[in-house]
All heavy atoms as TSV, in Angstrom:
chain	resi	resn	atom	element	x	y	z
A	1	MET	N	N	88.705	91.907	78.852
A	1	MET	CA	C	88.754	91.630	80.263
A	1	MET	C	C	89.185	92.881	81.002
A	1	MET	O	O	89.920	93.699	80.476
A	1	MET	CB	C	89.629	90.425	80.510
A	1	MET	CG	C	91.111	90.668	80.615
A	1	MET	SD	S	92.047	89.158	80.643
A	1	MET	CE	C	92.267	88.930	78.915
A	2	ARG	N	N	88.707	93.003	82.212
A	2	ARG	CA	C	88.968	94.195	83.010
A	2	ARG	C	C	90.071	93.926	84.033
A	2	ARG	O	O	90.262	92.782	84.442
A	2	ARG	CB	C	87.686	94.625	83.701
A	2	ARG	CG	C	86.572	94.943	82.695
A	2	ARG	CD	C	85.303	95.377	83.383
A	2	ARG	NE	N	85.496	96.504	84.270
A	2	ARG	CZ	C	85.521	97.786	83.882
A	2	ARG	NH1	N	85.366	98.085	82.629
A	2	ARG	NH2	N	85.696	98.738	84.770
A	3	PRO	N	N	90.811	94.962	84.461
A	3	PRO	CA	C	91.922	94.759	85.398
A	3	PRO	C	C	91.518	94.063	86.703
A	3	PRO	O	O	92.282	93.280	87.254
A	3	PRO	CB	C	92.426	96.175	85.677
A	3	PRO	CG	C	91.987	96.984	84.508
A	3	PRO	CD	C	90.697	96.358	84.044
A	4	GLU	N	N	90.306	94.315	87.183
A	4	GLU	CA	C	89.868	93.702	88.442
A	4	GLU	C	C	89.502	92.227	88.270
A	4	GLU	O	O	89.323	91.506	89.255
A	4	GLU	CB	C	88.704	94.481	89.065
A	4	GLU	CG	C	87.437	94.490	88.246
A	4	GLU	CD	C	87.330	95.621	87.233
A	4	GLU	OE1	O	88.362	96.231	86.859
A	4	GLU	OE2	O	86.197	95.889	86.795
A	5	GLN	N	N	89.397	91.744	87.037
A	5	GLN	CA	C	89.089	90.339	86.781
A	5	GLN	C	C	90.333	89.456	86.751
A	5	GLN	O	O	90.224	88.236	86.733
A	5	GLN	CB	C	88.354	90.192	85.440
A	5	GLN	CG	C	86.992	90.825	85.412
A	5	GLN	CD	C	86.395	90.773	84.024
A	5	GLN	OE1	O	87.007	91.208	83.055
A	5	GLN	NE2	N	85.201	90.207	83.933
A	6	LEU	N	N	91.509	90.065	86.740
A	6	LEU	CA	C	92.749	89.296	86.639
A	6	LEU	C	C	93.301	88.953	88.018
A	6	LEU	O	O	93.191	89.727	88.955
A	6	LEU	CB	C	93.791	90.086	85.841
A	6	LEU	CG	C	93.402	90.413	84.407
A	6	LEU	CD1	C	94.498	91.215	83.735
A	6	LEU	CD2	C	93.099	89.150	83.628
A	7	VAL	N	N	93.902	87.777	88.093
A	7	VAL	CA	C	94.547	87.295	89.314
A	7	VAL	C	C	96.002	87.016	88.980
A	7	VAL	O	O	96.298	86.387	87.956
A	7	VAL	CB	C	93.868	86.003	89.817
A	7	VAL	CG1	C	94.574	85.466	91.038
A	7	VAL	CG2	C	92.399	86.241	90.103
A	8	LEU	N	N	96.914	87.484	89.835
A	8	LEU	CA	C	98.334	87.241	89.629
A	8	LEU	C	C	98.841	86.239	90.648
A	8	LEU	O	O	98.392	86.222	91.796
A	8	LEU	CB	C	99.122	88.545	89.785
A	8	LEU	CG	C	98.720	89.701	88.875
A	8	LEU	CD1	C	99.609	90.896	89.134
A	8	LEU	CD2	C	98.779	89.292	87.422
A	9	SER	N	N	99.790	85.407	90.225
A	9	SER	CA	C	100.431	84.488	91.155
A	9	SER	C	C	101.888	84.315	90.762
A	9	SER	O	O	102.270	84.552	89.617
A	9	SER	CB	C	99.712	83.138	91.168
A	9	SER	OG	O	99.783	82.531	89.901
A	10	ALA	N	N	102.699	83.922	91.728
A	10	ALA	CA	C	104.123	83.719	91.478
A	10	ALA	C	C	104.376	82.397	90.766
A	10	ALA	O	O	105.427	82.208	90.162
A	10	ALA	CB	C	104.892	83.770	92.792
A	11	GLU	N	N	103.430	81.472	90.859
A	11	GLU	CA	C	103.521	80.183	90.179
A	11	GLU	C	C	102.197	79.950	89.464
A	11	GLU	O	O	101.175	80.476	89.863
A	11	GLU	CB	C	103.775	79.072	91.188
A	11	GLU	CG	C	105.079	79.238	91.945
A	11	GLU	CD	C	105.316	78.159	92.962
A	11	GLU	OE1	O	104.485	77.251	93.092
A	11	GLU	OE2	O	106.342	78.233	93.638
A	12	GLY	N	N	102.206	79.115	88.404
A	12	GLY	CA	C	101.001	78.854	87.620
A	12	GLY	C	C	99.845	78.387	88.474
A	12	GLY	O	O	99.978	78.268	89.673
A	13	PRO	N	N	98.692	78.183	87.928
A	13	PRO	CA	C	98.400	78.217	86.500
A	13	PRO	C	C	98.220	79.648	85.996
A	13	PRO	O	O	98.091	80.572	86.781
A	13	PRO	CB	C	97.089	77.443	86.399
A	13	PRO	CG	C	96.397	77.736	87.682
A	13	PRO	CD	C	97.508	77.836	88.718
A	14	GLY	N	N	98.205	79.774	84.700
A	14	GLY	CA	C	97.995	81.067	84.071
A	14	GLY	C	C	99.009	81.308	82.981
A	14	GLY	O	O	99.894	80.493	82.725
A	15	LEU	N	N	98.872	82.449	82.333
A	15	LEU	CA	C	99.814	82.844	81.288
A	15	LEU	C	C	101.032	83.495	81.922
A	15	LEU	O	O	100.883	84.412	82.739
A	15	LEU	CB	C	99.168	83.842	80.330
A	15	LEU	CG	C	98.025	83.335	79.471
A	15	LEU	CD1	C	97.370	84.498	78.737
A	15	LEU	CD2	C	98.542	82.312	78.482
A	16	PRO	N	N	102.251	83.081	81.566
A	16	PRO	CA	C	103.427	83.726	82.132
A	16	PRO	C	C	103.649	85.103	81.521
A	16	PRO	O	O	103.408	85.316	80.329
A	16	PRO	CB	C	104.562	82.768	81.777
A	16	PRO	CG	C	104.090	82.059	80.553
A	16	PRO	CD	C	102.588	81.977	80.670
A	17	GLY	N	N	104.081	86.023	82.360
A	17	GLY	CA	C	104.383	87.370	81.903
A	17	GLY	C	C	105.421	88.011	82.793
A	17	GLY	O	O	105.794	87.459	83.829
A	18	THR	N	N	105.860	89.188	82.403
A	18	THR	CA	C	106.859	89.932	83.164
A	18	THR	C	C	106.272	91.266	83.597
A	18	THR	O	O	105.707	91.993	82.772
A	18	THR	CB	C	108.121	90.175	82.310
A	18	THR	OG1	O	108.621	88.909	81.862
A	18	THR	CG2	C	109.196	90.883	83.112
A	19	VAL	N	N	106.428	91.602	84.870
A	19	VAL	CA	C	105.935	92.877	85.389
A	19	VAL	C	C	106.763	94.007	84.789
A	19	VAL	O	O	107.992	93.998	84.883
A	19	VAL	CB	C	106.011	92.911	86.930
A	19	VAL	CG1	C	105.612	94.285	87.459
A	19	VAL	CG2	C	105.134	91.825	87.531
A	20	ARG	N	N	106.091	94.944	84.150
A	20	ARG	CA	C	106.761	96.114	83.571
A	20	ARG	C	C	106.726	97.304	84.500
A	20	ARG	O	O	107.661	98.095	84.532
A	20	ARG	CB	C	106.106	96.493	82.244
A	20	ARG	CG	C	106.390	95.484	81.159
A	20	ARG	CD	C	105.737	95.815	79.845
A	20	ARG	NE	N	105.644	97.241	79.539
A	20	ARG	CZ	C	105.329	97.716	78.352
A	20	ARG	NH1	N	105.083	96.894	77.358
A	20	ARG	NH2	N	105.238	99.002	78.150
A	21	ALA	N	N	105.630	97.474	85.241
A	21	ALA	CA	C	105.485	98.641	86.116
A	21	ALA	C	C	104.455	98.344	87.197
A	21	ALA	O	O	103.562	97.519	86.995
A	21	ALA	CB	C	105.048	99.866	85.308
A	22	VAL	N	N	104.616	99.026	88.334
A	22	VAL	CA	C	103.648	98.944	89.438
A	22	VAL	C	C	103.331	100.375	89.848
A	22	VAL	O	O	104.243	101.163	90.117
A	22	VAL	CB	C	104.218	98.153	90.632
A	22	VAL	CG1	C	103.210	98.105	91.763
A	22	VAL	CG2	C	104.636	96.749	90.211
A	23	ARG	N	N	102.041	100.705	89.883
A	23	ARG	CA	C	101.611	102.069	90.240
A	23	ARG	C	C	100.607	102.014	91.387
A	23	ARG	O	O	99.631	101.267	91.318
A	23	ARG	CB	C	100.948	102.740	89.039
A	23	ARG	CG	C	101.847	102.925	87.858
A	23	ARG	CD	C	101.064	103.471	86.655
A	23	ARG	NE	N	101.836	103.395	85.457
A	23	ARG	CZ	C	101.893	102.336	84.639
A	23	ARG	NH1	N	101.186	101.262	84.898
A	23	ARG	NH2	N	102.643	102.355	83.562
A	24	PHE	N	N	100.844	102.843	92.414
A	24	PHE	CA	C	99.901	102.968	93.522
A	24	PHE	C	C	98.810	103.942	93.094
A	24	PHE	O	O	99.083	105.069	92.703
A	24	PHE	CB	C	100.603	103.464	94.778
A	24	PHE	CG	C	99.678	103.646	95.930
A	24	PHE	CD1	C	99.014	102.571	96.481
A	24	PHE	CD2	C	99.468	104.902	96.472
A	24	PHE	CE1	C	98.158	102.732	97.556
A	24	PHE	CE2	C	98.620	105.074	97.549
A	24	PHE	CZ	C	97.962	103.993	98.086
A	25	LEU	N	N	97.536	103.500	93.162
A	25	LEU	CA	C	96.423	104.336	92.719
A	25	LEU	C	C	95.391	104.533	93.832
A	25	LEU	O	O	94.188	104.524	93.594
A	25	LEU	CB	C	95.762	103.724	91.477
A	25	LEU	CG	C	96.670	103.601	90.247
A	25	LEU	CD1	C	95.945	102.896	89.110
A	25	LEU	CD2	C	97.170	104.965	89.793
A	26	GLY	N	N	95.860	104.717	95.038
A	26	GLY	CA	C	94.950	104.971	96.155
A	26	GLY	C	C	94.606	103.716	96.920
A	26	GLY	O	O	95.332	103.307	97.804
A	27	SER	N	N	93.510	103.060	96.567
A	27	SER	CA	C	93.071	101.871	97.305
A	27	SER	C	C	93.580	100.565	96.686
A	27	SER	O	O	93.274	99.490	97.189
A	27	SER	CB	C	91.540	101.840	97.372
A	27	SER	OG	O	90.995	101.799	96.071
A	28	TYR	N	N	94.346	100.644	95.608
A	28	TYR	CA	C	94.883	99.438	94.969
A	28	TYR	C	C	96.141	99.795	94.180
A	28	TYR	O	O	96.469	100.974	93.998
A	28	TYR	CB	C	93.849	98.796	94.035
A	28	TYR	CG	C	93.392	99.706	92.921
A	28	TYR	CD1	C	94.051	99.722	91.700
A	28	TYR	CD2	C	92.308	100.571	93.089
A	28	TYR	CE1	C	93.645	100.565	90.683
A	28	TYR	CE2	C	91.900	101.406	92.076
A	28	TYR	CZ	C	92.578	101.405	90.877
A	28	TYR	OH	O	92.175	102.246	89.870
A	29	TYR	N	N	96.838	98.776	93.727
A	29	TYR	CA	C	98.000	98.936	92.864
A	29	TYR	C	C	97.640	98.428	91.469
A	29	TYR	O	O	96.970	97.402	91.340
A	29	TYR	CB	C	99.192	98.120	93.380
A	29	TYR	CG	C	99.773	98.669	94.644
A	29	TYR	CD1	C	99.240	98.337	95.879
A	29	TYR	CD2	C	100.882	99.517	94.607
A	29	TYR	CE1	C	99.779	98.843	97.044
A	29	TYR	CE2	C	101.428	100.019	95.778
A	29	TYR	CZ	C	100.869	99.688	96.985
A	29	TYR	OH	O	101.402	100.181	98.145
A	30	GLU	N	N	98.088	99.146	90.462
A	30	GLU	CA	C	97.934	98.683	89.093
A	30	GLU	C	C	99.262	98.077	88.664
A	30	GLU	O	O	100.310	98.724	88.729
A	30	GLU	CB	C	97.575	99.842	88.171
A	30	GLU	CG	C	97.400	99.400	86.734
A	30	GLU	CD	C	97.080	100.570	85.827
A	30	GLU	OE1	O	98.010	101.365	85.560
A	30	GLU	OE2	O	95.923	100.686	85.412
A	31	VAL	N	N	99.219	96.808	88.254
A	31	VAL	CA	C	100.418	96.098	87.811
A	31	VAL	C	C	100.325	95.922	86.299
A	31	VAL	O	O	99.350	95.360	85.804
A	31	VAL	CB	C	100.534	94.727	88.517
A	31	VAL	CG1	C	101.809	94.020	88.082
A	31	VAL	CG2	C	100.496	94.884	90.032
A	32	GLU	N	N	101.315	96.421	85.588
A	32	GLU	CA	C	101.363	96.296	84.131
A	32	GLU	C	C	102.233	95.091	83.787
A	32	GLU	O	O	103.385	95.006	84.235
A	32	GLU	CB	C	101.957	97.562	83.533
A	32	GLU	CG	C	101.969	97.602	82.042
A	32	GLU	CD	C	102.490	98.936	81.547
A	32	GLU	OE1	O	101.796	99.955	81.753
A	32	GLU	OE2	O	103.587	98.946	80.967
A	33	ILE	N	N	101.675	94.138	83.033
A	33	ILE	CA	C	102.352	92.884	82.745
A	33	ILE	C	C	102.521	92.709	81.242
A	33	ILE	O	O	101.552	92.829	80.481
A	33	ILE	CB	C	101.557	91.679	83.311
A	33	ILE	CG1	C	101.330	91.850	84.805
A	33	ILE	CG2	C	102.259	90.365	83.037
A	33	ILE	CD1	C	99.894	91.998	85.151
A	34	GLN	N	N	103.744	92.386	80.833
A	34	GLN	CA	C	104.033	92.078	79.435
A	34	GLN	C	C	103.818	90.588	79.221
A	34	GLN	O	O	104.517	89.761	79.794
A	34	GLN	CB	C	105.485	92.439	79.090
A	34	GLN	CG	C	105.896	92.072	77.676
A	34	GLN	CD	C	105.188	92.929	76.651
A	34	GLN	OE1	O	105.266	94.153	76.693
A	34	GLN	NE2	N	104.496	92.293	75.723
A	35	LEU	N	N	102.812	90.242	78.429
A	35	LEU	CA	C	102.565	88.856	78.039
A	35	LEU	C	C	103.268	88.615	76.702
A	35	LEU	O	O	103.765	89.551	76.088
A	35	LEU	CB	C	101.062	88.604	77.918
A	35	LEU	CG	C	100.265	88.739	79.220
A	35	LEU	CD1	C	98.779	88.552	78.940
A	35	LEU	CD2	C	100.751	87.774	80.269
A	36	PRO	N	N	103.317	87.374	76.208
A	36	PRO	CA	C	104.017	87.120	74.943
A	36	PRO	C	C	103.533	87.987	73.775
A	36	PRO	O	O	104.347	88.416	72.965
A	36	PRO	CB	C	103.742	85.643	74.676
A	36	PRO	CG	C	103.587	85.052	76.034
A	36	PRO	CD	C	102.881	86.124	76.831
A	37	GLU	N	N	102.223	88.276	73.707
A	37	GLU	CA	C	101.727	89.011	72.544
A	37	GLU	C	C	101.078	90.354	72.850
A	37	GLU	O	O	100.664	91.052	71.920
A	37	GLU	CB	C	100.745	88.124	71.777
A	37	GLU	CG	C	101.428	86.896	71.216
A	37	GLU	CD	C	100.546	86.123	70.263
A	37	GLU	OE1	O	99.591	86.703	69.740
A	37	GLU	OE2	O	100.844	84.944	70.065
A	38	ASN	N	N	100.932	90.711	74.128
A	38	ASN	CA	C	100.334	92.012	74.457
A	38	ASN	C	C	100.652	92.390	75.897
A	38	ASN	O	O	101.317	91.662	76.609
A	38	ASN	CB	C	98.832	92.028	74.187
A	38	ASN	CG	C	98.101	90.961	74.962
A	38	ASN	OD1	O	98.642	90.349	75.864
A	38	ASN	ND2	N	96.846	90.729	74.622
A	39	VAL	N	N	100.150	93.545	76.297
A	39	VAL	CA	C	100.336	94.053	77.657
A	39	VAL	C	C	98.970	94.123	78.319
A	39	VAL	O	O	98.001	94.578	77.709
A	39	VAL	CB	C	100.988	95.460	77.638
A	39	VAL	CG1	C	101.068	96.039	79.035
A	39	VAL	CG2	C	102.368	95.391	77.002
A	40	VAL	N	N	98.882	93.654	79.567
A	40	VAL	CA	C	97.645	93.751	80.338
A	40	VAL	C	C	97.928	94.465	81.647
A	40	VAL	O	O	99.080	94.571	82.079
A	40	VAL	CB	C	97.008	92.363	80.610
A	40	VAL	CG1	C	96.595	91.697	79.313
A	40	VAL	CG2	C	97.940	91.481	81.412
A	41	ARG	N	N	96.868	94.944	82.272
A	41	ARG	CA	C	96.975	95.595	83.572
A	41	ARG	C	C	96.053	94.876	84.547
A	41	ARG	O	O	94.914	94.556	84.198
A	41	ARG	CB	C	96.596	97.062	83.466
A	41	ARG	CG	C	97.622	97.868	82.710
A	41	ARG	CD	C	97.175	99.309	82.523
A	41	ARG	NE	N	98.189	100.074	81.848
A	41	ARG	CZ	C	98.387	100.089	80.533
A	41	ARG	NH1	N	97.623	99.368	79.757
A	41	ARG	NH2	N	99.340	100.820	80.015
A	42	ALA	N	N	96.563	94.641	85.756
A	42	ALA	CA	C	95.776	93.997	86.804
A	42	ALA	C	C	95.763	94.900	88.021
A	42	ALA	O	O	96.733	95.622	88.275
A	42	ALA	CB	C	96.387	92.642	87.167
A	43	TRP	N	N	94.668	94.869	88.758
A	43	TRP	CA	C	94.568	95.607	90.005
A	43	TRP	C	C	94.728	94.634	91.156
A	43	TRP	O	O	94.049	93.609	91.211
A	43	TRP	CB	C	93.219	96.308	90.106
A	43	TRP	CG	C	93.029	97.412	89.103
A	43	TRP	CD1	C	93.976	97.975	88.296
A	43	TRP	CD2	C	91.813	98.081	88.801
A	43	TRP	NE1	N	93.434	98.946	87.509
A	43	TRP	CE2	C	92.083	99.038	87.804
A	43	TRP	CE3	C	90.523	97.964	89.275
A	43	TRP	CZ2	C	91.118	99.868	87.283
A	43	TRP	CZ3	C	89.557	98.794	88.737
A	43	TRP	CH2	C	89.856	99.744	87.765
A	44	VAL	N	N	95.637	94.961	92.071
A	44	VAL	CA	C	95.873	94.118	93.247
A	44	VAL	C	C	95.842	94.992	94.496
A	44	VAL	O	O	96.058	96.198	94.432
A	44	VAL	CB	C	97.210	93.357	93.142
A	44	VAL	CG1	C	97.199	92.393	91.958
A	44	VAL	CG2	C	98.383	94.303	93.033
A	45	GLY	N	N	95.568	94.367	95.637
A	45	GLY	CA	C	95.434	95.108	96.885
A	45	GLY	C	C	96.740	95.461	97.568
A	45	GLY	O	O	96.775	96.318	98.442
A	46	HIS	N	N	97.846	94.812	97.174
A	46	HIS	CA	C	99.132	95.084	97.803
A	46	HIS	C	C	100.240	94.944	96.758
A	46	HIS	O	O	100.092	94.228	95.775
A	46	HIS	CB	C	99.364	94.158	98.987
A	46	HIS	CG	C	99.139	92.719	98.665
A	46	HIS	ND1	N	97.882	92.180	98.489
A	46	HIS	CD2	C	100.003	91.715	98.455
A	46	HIS	CE1	C	97.994	90.901	98.196
A	46	HIS	NE2	N	99.266	90.589	98.159
A	47	ALA	N	N	101.351	95.620	97.001
A	47	ALA	CA	C	102.458	95.653	96.032
A	47	ALA	C	C	103.411	94.494	96.288
A	47	ALA	O	O	104.491	94.658	96.822
A	47	ALA	CB	C	103.186	96.986	96.107
A	48	THR	N	N	103.003	93.302	95.910
A	48	THR	CA	C	103.830	92.111	96.097
A	48	THR	C	C	104.838	91.957	94.966
A	48	THR	O	O	105.896	91.378	95.157
A	48	THR	CB	C	102.924	90.863	96.139
A	48	THR	OG1	O	101.963	91.047	97.162
A	48	THR	CG2	C	103.694	89.608	96.402
A	49	TYR	N	N	104.517	92.463	93.803
A	49	TYR	CA	C	105.315	92.226	92.607
A	49	TYR	C	C	106.128	93.465	92.243
A	49	TYR	O	O	105.639	94.579	92.319
A	49	TYR	CB	C	104.411	91.834	91.448
A	49	TYR	CG	C	103.526	90.668	91.807
A	49	TYR	CD1	C	102.190	90.859	92.135
A	49	TYR	CD2	C	104.040	89.385	91.871
A	49	TYR	CE1	C	101.391	89.788	92.492
A	49	TYR	CE2	C	103.250	88.313	92.236
A	49	TYR	CZ	C	101.920	88.523	92.539
A	49	TYR	OH	O	101.147	87.464	92.905
A	50	LEU	N	N	107.369	93.243	91.840
A	50	LEU	CA	C	108.262	94.326	91.444
A	50	LEU	C	C	108.543	94.236	89.944
A	50	LEU	O	O	108.483	93.146	89.362
A	50	LEU	CB	C	109.584	94.225	92.213
A	50	LEU	CG	C	109.477	94.328	93.726
A	50	LEU	CD1	C	110.837	94.069	94.360
A	50	LEU	CD2	C	108.943	95.692	94.127
A	51	PRO	N	N	108.877	95.368	89.303
A	51	PRO	CA	C	109.223	95.320	87.886
A	51	PRO	C	C	110.328	94.287	87.620
A	51	PRO	O	O	111.289	94.180	88.386
A	51	PRO	CB	C	109.692	96.744	87.582
A	51	PRO	CG	C	108.921	97.574	88.568
A	51	PRO	CD	C	108.878	96.735	89.821
A	52	GLY	N	N	110.139	93.510	86.559
A	52	GLY	CA	C	111.085	92.463	86.203
A	52	GLY	C	C	110.698	91.087	86.705
A	52	GLY	O	O	111.224	90.079	86.245
A	53	ALA	N	N	109.762	91.021	87.660
A	53	ALA	CA	C	109.333	89.739	88.223
A	53	ALA	C	C	108.492	88.971	87.204
A	53	ALA	O	O	107.729	89.549	86.449
A	53	ALA	CB	C	108.525	89.954	89.496
A	54	VAL	N	N	108.649	87.657	87.211
A	54	VAL	CA	C	107.815	86.791	86.382
A	54	VAL	C	C	106.565	86.448	87.184
A	54	VAL	O	O	106.658	86.068	88.357
A	54	VAL	CB	C	108.565	85.507	85.980
A	54	VAL	CG1	C	107.637	84.537	85.260
A	54	VAL	CG2	C	109.757	85.853	85.109
A	55	VAL	N	N	105.394	86.635	86.585
A	55	VAL	CA	C	104.113	86.327	87.227
A	55	VAL	C	C	103.269	85.509	86.271
A	55	VAL	O	O	103.542	85.440	85.074
A	55	VAL	CB	C	103.339	87.601	87.649
A	55	VAL	CG1	C	104.099	88.390	88.686
A	55	VAL	CG2	C	103.026	88.470	86.443
A	56	TYR	N	N	102.231	84.893	86.818
A	56	TYR	CA	C	101.265	84.152	86.009
A	56	TYR	C	C	99.931	84.856	86.129
A	56	TYR	O	O	99.490	85.188	87.234
A	56	TYR	CB	C	101.187	82.696	86.476
A	56	TYR	CG	C	102.466	81.960	86.161
A	56	TYR	CD1	C	103.554	82.038	87.018
A	56	TYR	CD2	C	102.590	81.247	84.989
A	56	TYR	CE1	C	104.742	81.404	86.711
A	56	TYR	CE2	C	103.778	80.602	84.670
A	56	TYR	CZ	C	104.847	80.680	85.536
A	56	TYR	OH	O	106.018	80.048	85.224
A	57	VAL	N	N	99.290	85.094	85.000
A	57	VAL	CA	C	98.047	85.858	84.941
A	57	VAL	C	C	96.883	84.884	84.680
A	57	VAL	O	O	96.919	84.124	83.714
A	57	VAL	CB	C	98.096	86.913	83.825
A	57	VAL	CG1	C	96.806	87.711	83.779
A	57	VAL	CG2	C	99.300	87.830	84.012
A	58	GLY	N	N	95.902	84.925	85.546
A	58	GLY	CA	C	94.714	84.117	85.377
A	58	GLY	C	C	93.467	84.963	85.528
A	58	GLY	O	O	93.544	86.158	85.834
A	59	LEU	N	N	92.309	84.353	85.323
A	59	LEU	CA	C	91.027	85.049	85.476
A	59	LEU	C	C	90.384	84.675	86.798
A	59	LEU	O	O	90.365	83.499	87.177
A	59	LEU	CB	C	90.071	84.680	84.338
A	59	LEU	CG	C	90.385	85.286	82.986
A	59	LEU	CD1	C	89.432	84.738	81.942
A	59	LEU	CD2	C	90.276	86.793	83.049
A	60	ARG	N	N	89.837	85.677	87.471
A	60	ARG	CA	C	89.098	85.455	88.714
A	60	ARG	C	C	87.807	84.706	88.379
A	60	ARG	O	O	87.133	85.052	87.415
A	60	ARG	CB	C	88.781	86.804	89.356
A	60	ARG	CG	C	88.163	86.735	90.717
A	60	ARG	CD	C	87.989	88.142	91.314
A	60	ARG	NE	N	89.168	88.981	91.242
A	60	ARG	CZ	C	90.198	88.914	92.085
A	60	ARG	NH1	N	90.208	88.036	93.041
A	60	ARG	NH2	N	91.229	89.721	91.946
A	61	PRO	N	N	87.444	83.688	89.161
A	61	PRO	CA	C	86.196	82.985	88.893
A	61	PRO	C	C	85.002	83.939	89.019
A	61	PRO	O	O	85.017	84.858	89.848
A	61	PRO	CB	C	86.119	81.921	89.989
A	61	PRO	CG	C	87.481	81.853	90.581
A	61	PRO	CD	C	88.159	83.156	90.299
A	62	PRO	N	N	83.969	83.757	88.218
A	62	PRO	CA	C	82.800	84.642	88.288
A	62	PRO	C	C	82.106	84.518	89.649
A	62	PRO	O	O	82.039	83.435	90.232
A	62	PRO	CB	C	81.891	84.172	87.165
A	62	PRO	CG	C	82.420	82.859	86.728
A	62	PRO	CD	C	83.826	82.735	87.207
A	63	ALA	N	N	81.617	85.636	90.143
A	63	ALA	CA	C	80.894	85.642	91.419
A	63	ALA	C	C	79.499	85.050	91.215
A	63	ALA	O	O	78.890	85.205	90.179
A	63	ALA	CB	C	80.772	87.076	91.951
A	64	GLY	N	N	79.024	84.412	92.261
A	64	GLY	CA	C	77.654	83.953	92.195
A	64	GLY	C	C	77.548	82.512	92.112
A	64	GLY	O	O	76.822	81.709	92.020
């Protein structure tokens, strides 16, 4: 899965994880999330989440 396919929310549904880092990359922020068994990265348009925050990771519905 690609970072732009992930959706983050403060409450479920989704897999719970902890924000490890937030990086500004020009037109978006990359949020690094520690899940129970691995680390994923999501791209978001604004820096809503801070390191240490609990978030829920889901998949964006397919376009079309």
